[in-house]
N, C-alpha and C positions, 0 to 999 in steps of 0.2 A: 490407286484403284487396282483391283484384281486384273491380272492378265493371264490367260491360259498359257500353259507351257508350249513352246514351239513343237511342232510335229517332229518326230525323230528321224525323218528321212527327207532327202531332197528329190526323191523320185516322185513324179506326179503323173496322173492321167491328164493329158492336155485338154484344155477347153476345145470344143469344136470350133472350126473356123467360122468367121462371120457368115460366109456363104452357107455352110451347113446349118448353122443356128438359124439364119434367116429363112431357109427353106422349111425348117421344122416349125419354128415359132410363127412364121407368117408375117403379115403386114405390120403387126405391132412391134416387130423387132427393131430395136435401136441399139446398134453396137456400142454406143457410148454410154447408154443409160441402163441397158438390161443387166441385171445383177449376175455375177459369175455363177451363183447357185442355179439360176434359171438357165444360163447357157450350158452348164454341165448337165442339167436334166434334159435339155434339148438333145444332148449327145446320146441319150438313151433311145432316141428315135420313136418307135411305135409306143413306148411307154410314157412319152412326154404328155400327150393329151390327158390321159387319166390321172397322171401325177399332178398336173396343173389344176385339174378339177378338184382333186383332193386338197391341194393347198388353198384354193378358194374357199372350200368348205371349212377348213381350219380357221381362216381369218374372217369368216362370216357366220360362224356358228351362233344360232339363236340362243339367248340366255347366258352367253359367256361374255363377261366383261373383258374388253381388250387388254386392260392392265393385268388382269389375272392370267390371261393367256401369255402375256409377255413375261410374267414372273415364272411361269412354267418353262418357257423357252430359255430364259436366262439360267434357271436352275439346272435344266438338262444340259445346257452348254457347259456350265461349271463342272457338274459331276462327271460328264463324259469328256472333259477337256477338249472342247471343240472351239478352236480359235476363231474360225469363220463365223460360227453361230453366235459366239459371244460378241464379237465386234459388231456384227450387223444388228443384233438384238438390243445392244445398249442404245443404239440410235433409235430403233423402232420402239423400244420401251419408253424412252423419253418422249418420243413423238406421241405415244398413246397416253402419256400423263404420269408415268412412274417418276418418283423423285430419286435424287442421287442416293439418299439413305436406303430406299427400297432396293435399288440396283446393287448397292454395296452389300445389303443383307443377303441377296441371292448369291453373292460371291463368297460368302463365308465358308470356312472349312468344316465347321460342325453344323448342327441343326440350325435352320433359319429361326431367328427370334427377334423380338423387339419392334416388329412392324405389324400391320393389319393382320389380324388372326386368320382371315381367309387366305392371305398370301402364305402365311406360315403353314397352313394345312396343305395347300396344293404343292408347296415346296417339299414338304414331308413326303407326300405321295410321289412326287417326281424323284426324290432320293431313293425311295424304296423300289419303285419300278425300274429305275435306271440301274440300280446296283444288284437287285435280287430277282428282277423280272416278275415280282408279285407285290401285293400289298399285305401288310399285317392285318389281322382282324381288327386291331385297335384303330388303325388308320382308315380302313374301309368303313368301320362303324362311325367314326368321326365324320367322314364324307357324307354318309347316308343320314346322319343326324342333322347336318348342316344344309344339305342340298337334296333336291328330289332325285329320283333314280335316273331320269334322263340326263340331267346335268352331271351326275356322277359318271355315267357312261361316257359322256362327252369329254370330261376331264381325263379319264383314263385313256381314251382314244387320242386326245391331244398330246398327253404325255408320251404315249407310245409313238405317235407320229414324229415328235421332236427327238425321240431316241433314234428312230430310223434315220431321220435327217442328219443328225450329228454324226452318225456312223457313215452315212453316204459322203458327207462333206469331208470327214477325216480320211476315209478310205480312198477317195479320189484326190484328196489334198487340194481342194478348191482354193485358189488364191484369194487373199483378202481383198476387200473392196476399197475404193477411195471414198471418203466420206460424202463427197458431192453426189455420188450415185444414189444414195438412199434419200437424201434431202429431208422433206417433212412427211414422207410416206409412213404409214403404219402397216404396210404389207409389202412383201417382196414382189408382188405383181402390181403392175401399174394399170 
C-alpha cells in the first residue's frame, strides 16, 4: 500500500499541553482520544472555534456522499504528500465504506482510473486544484455536467479545505496517530 514520504525535517511545532488543549477545547477534551490534528488546532487559540465549525461543515455537508469526501481527502493527502492526512483518512475512508481498491486508486501516481467514475472525477479535480490552484475548463465542465452548481461549489470548497489542512499538518509536522484513537469514527470530531 502507498505510504507518503516522511517529512524532511525532525523540527516540529509541539502539540499544546493537555492543560492548554483542555482549556481551549472544553469539556469534550479527552487527552487520550482527541486526535493530534484537533490538539494542534486548539493551539491556534482564538482560531480554534471557527476552525472546528468549518470541520463540522465539511463532514456534514448536505448532498455530499461521505465516501466521495473521503476520496477527495485521500487524493489531496497523496498529491500533497501529507503523511498524517493519509494515515488518518485511510481509516476514516474505510469507516465510511471505501474499499481497499478505491483507497489504492487514490494512491496512484498518475490519474485515478478503474473505479467509480464519480470518484475518478473528484480525484481529477483534487489533482488540478492541489497542483495548479485551479480547474481546467474540461474538468469544471465535467463537474457541472454531473452535479448541480451547489454540489460543484461544495466539492471545490472541500478540496480547498483539505489542501489547507494538508499544508497545516505538514507545516506543523503533526505527529501520526495511533490506530485506536480513530476507531470506527468517520470524522475527526467526536
